[in-house]
C-alpha positions in Angstrom: -21.9 15.6 14.0 -19.9 16.6 10.9 -21.5 16.2 7.5 -20.5 12.9 5.9 -18.9 14.7 3.0 -16.5 16.4 5.4 -15.5 13.0 6.8 -13.7 12.3 3.5 -11.6 15.5 3.5 -7.8 15.2 3.8 -7.0 18.9 3.9 -3.8 19.5 5.8 -2.9 15.8 6.1 0.4 14.5 5.0 0.7 11.1 3.3 3.7 8.9 2.4 3.0 6.4 -0.4 5.7 3.8 -1.2 6.0 2.1 -4.6 4.2 5.2 -6.0 5.9 5.6 -9.3 3.3 3.4 -11.0 0.4 1.1 -10.6 -1.7 1.0 -7.4 0.7 3.3 -5.6 0.5 6.0 -8.2 -3.3 5.8 -8.4 -3.6 6.1 -4.6 -1.2 9.0 -4.4 -3.3 10.9 -7.0 -6.5 10.0 -5.2 -5.3 11.2 -1.8 -4.0 14.4 -3.3 -7.4 15.0 -5.0 -9.1 14.8 -1.5 -6.7 17.4 -0.1 -3.6 15.5 1.2 -0.1 16.6 0.7 1.4 13.5 -0.8 5.0 12.2 -0.8 5.5 10.0 -3.8 8.2 7.5 -3.1 9.9 4.8 -5.0 13.5 3.9 -5.8 14.0 6.2 -8.8 14.0 9.9 -8.3 13.2 10.8 -11.9 10.2 8.4 -11.8 8.7 9.8 -8.6 9.4 13.4 -9.7 7.4 12.7 -12.9 4.4 11.4 -10.9 4.6 14.3 -8.4 4.7 16.8 -11.3 1.6 15.3 -12.8 -0.2 15.6 -9.5 0.9 19.2 -9.1 -0.1 20.1 -12.6 -3.6 19.0 -11.7 -3.6 21.6 -8.9 -2.7 19.4 -5.9 0.3 19.2 -3.6 3.0 16.5 -4.0 6.7 15.9 -3.6 8.8 13.1 -5.0 11.3 11.5 -2.6 13.3 8.5 -3.8 13.8 5.7 -1.3 14.6 2.0 -1.5 12.4 0.4 1.2 14.9 -2.4 1.6 17.5 0.1 3.0 16.8 1.3 6.5 18.9 4.4 6.2 16.9 5.4 3.2 13.6 4.8 5.1 14.9 7.1 7.9 15.8 9.7 5.3 12.3 9.4 3.7 10.6 10.2 6.9 13.1 13.0 7.8 12.6 14.7 4.5 8.8 14.4 4.7 8.8 16.0 8.2 11.3 18.7 7.0 9.1 19.6 4.0 5.5 19.1 5.4 6.0 19.2 9.2 4.8 15.7 10.0 3.1 12.5 8.9 -0.5 11.5 9.1 -1.0 8.7 6.6 1.3 5.9 5.5 0.6 3.7 2.6 2.9 0.7 2.6 2.5 -0.3 -1.1 6.0 -1.2 -2.3 6.5 -4.9 -2.8 8.5 -7.4 -4.7 8.0 -10.9 -6.1 11.2 -11.8 -8.1 10.0 -15.2 -9.4 7.0 -17.3 -10.3 8.1 -20.7 -9.3 7.2 -23.7 -7.1 7.9 -23.5 -3.4 10.4 -26.3 -3.6 12.6 -24.1 -5.7 12.7 -21.2 -3.2 16.0 -20.6 -1.5 17.1 -18.4 1.5 18.2 -15.5 -0.7 14.7 -15.3 -2.3 12.9 -15.7 1.0 15.0 -13.0 2.6 14.5 -10.5 -0.2 10.8 -10.9 -0.4 10.3 -10.8 3.4 12.6 -7.7 3.8 10.7 -5.7 1.2 7.2 -6.9 1.8 7.2 -7.2 5.6 10.2 -5.8 7.4 10.2 -2.5 5.5 6.6 -2.0 6.3 7.2 -2.5 10.0 10.3 -0.3 10.0 8.7 2.6 8.1 5.5 2.5 10.3 7.7 2.5 13.4 9.5 5.5 12.1 6.2 7.3 11.4 4.7 6.4 14.7 6.1 9.2 16.9 5.1 11.8 14.3 1.6 10.4 14.0 1.3 10.3 17.8 2.5 13.9 18.0 -0.3 15.0 15.7 -3.0 13.1 17.6 -3.1 10.0 15.5 -2.9 8.7 12.0 -3.7 6.0 9.5 -1.5 3.2 8.2 -2.7 1.3 5.2 -0.8 -1.8 4.3 -1.3 -3.1 0.8 -1.4 -6.8 1.2 -3.0 -9.3 -1.2 -5.6 -12.0 -1.6 -2.5 -14.2 -1.8 -2.0 -13.7 1.9 -5.4 -15.4 2.4 -5.5 -18.0 -0.4 -2.1 -18.9 -1.9 -1.5 -19.8 -5.5 1.0 -22.3 -6.8 4.1 -20.4 -7.9 3.5 -17.5 -5.6 4.1 -19.2 -2.3 6.8 -17.0 -0.8 5.0 -13.9 -1.9 1.8 -15.3 -0.3 3.7 -16.0 3.0 5.0 -12.4 3.0 1.5 -11.0 2.5 0.0 -13.2 5.2 2.7 -11.8 7.5 1.8 -8.3 6.5 -1.8 -9.0 7.4 -0.7 -10.0 10.9 1.6 -7.0 11.1 -1.5 -4.8 10.4 -3.4 -6.5 13.3 -0.5 -6.1 15.6 -0.1 -2.4 14.8 -3.8 -1.8 15.3 -3.8 -3.6 18.7 -0.7 -1.8 20.1 -1.2 1.6 18.6 -4.9 2.2 19.0 -4.5 4.1 22.2 -2.2 6.5 20.3 -5.0 7.3 17.9 -3.2 5.4 15.1 -5.3 3.0 13.0 -3.9 0.3 10.8 -5.8 -1.5 8.1 -4.9 -3.7 5.2 -6.2 -3.8 1.6 -6.0 -7.1 -0.1 -6.3 -6.6 -3.9 -7.0 -9.4 -6.2 -5.3 -9.6 -9.6 -4.7 -6.0 -10.8 -3.5 -5.1 -14.3 -0.2 -3.5 -13.4 3.4 -4.0 -14.5 4.1 -5.7 -11.2 1.7 -8.6 -12.0 2.3 -8.7 -15.8 3.7 -12.2 -15.6 0.2 -13.3 -14.6 -2.1 -11.4 -16.8 0.0 -11.5 -20.0 0.0 -15.3 -19.8 -3.3 -16.2 -21.4 -3.5 -19.6 -19.7 -2.7 -18.2 -16.2 -5.1 -15.2 -16.8 -7.9 -17.5 -17.8 -7.3 -19.7 -14.7 -7.7 -16.6 -12.5 -10.7 -15.1 -14.3 -12.6 -18.4 -14.0 -12.3 -18.0 -10.2 -13.5 -14.4 -10.2 -17.3 -13.9 -9.9 -16.9 -10.4 -11.4 -15.4 -12.1 -14.5 -12.4 -9.8 -15.0 -9.3 -8.5 -13.4 -9.1 -5.0 -12.0 -7.4 -1.7 -12.9 -5.2 0.2 -10.3 -7.6 3.1 -9.9 -10.2 0.6 -8.5 -8.2 0.5 -5.3 -8.3 4.2 -4.7 -11.8 4.6 -3.2 -11.0 2.1 -0.5 -7.7 3.7 0.3 -9.3 7.2 0.6 -11.9 5.8 2.9 -9.3 4.2 5.2 -7.1 7.4 5.1 -10.0 9.7 6.2 -12.2 10.1 9.2 -14.9 8.2 7.4 -13.2 5.1 8.7 -12.6 6.4 12.2 -13.8 3.2 13.9 -12.0 0.8 11.5 -8.7 -0.6 12.7 -7.1 -4.0 12.4 -9.5 -4.8 9.5 -8.6 -6.6 6.3 -10.5 -5.2 3.3 -10.6 -7.5 0.3 -11.0 -5.9 -3.2 -10.9 -8.9 -5.5 -14.0 -9.1 -7.6 -15.1 -12.0 -5.4 -12.1 -14.2 -6.1 -12.0 -15.6 -2.5 -15.5 -16.8 -3.0 -14.5 -18.9 -5.9 -16.0 -18.9 -9.4 
């Protein structure tokens, strides 16, 4: 049996992280690189991903920035192709990119909003994983980590369409795990609670909304992006070799209630 410390090594592994120019994605990209992975930092803006990749490389790790809009299938194809051309394959996929254009009641949602949220938060995750599947299979397996949300398990007023998309992402995770287990590919989801990122600024910069959330969190606070890294590293490595189709909540106890 390998030593437990060795189970957390990612030497030689190639990871794609979407939405990695800031927030949770950036933190996870740096964390995986620190444990030995070659990381592809991806987001819509090339300058932004290059900046993150350079910071990772300046720390002595391996990274490359590849711009890609997850809502564009051609760009997703190109993201995988460039990754394979540069690093030879794909072992780890972190589906982190997401959108939530509005904070409004469900009755105000229209088809345009619904389609945009579902395309980015669910469809893109499915398509990108499908594109990575043959390369992971070729290398003997891989790990898919879908960044869902506690909103996929307990919806909040004003976030209903986002919550619907994250619930669908949770089911996509389970479907991937069930269909691809025999290929050596594991799929798990992380459901963060409220994290202090630019993405969620509309929530934590509003004192009334923030206080409402914090009252429901036993830990008594919201989280920082780097608090999601340890769980992502665990799920990316052999330390979690028997974990697939699992939903890991990192919410300070939010789902338990205050």
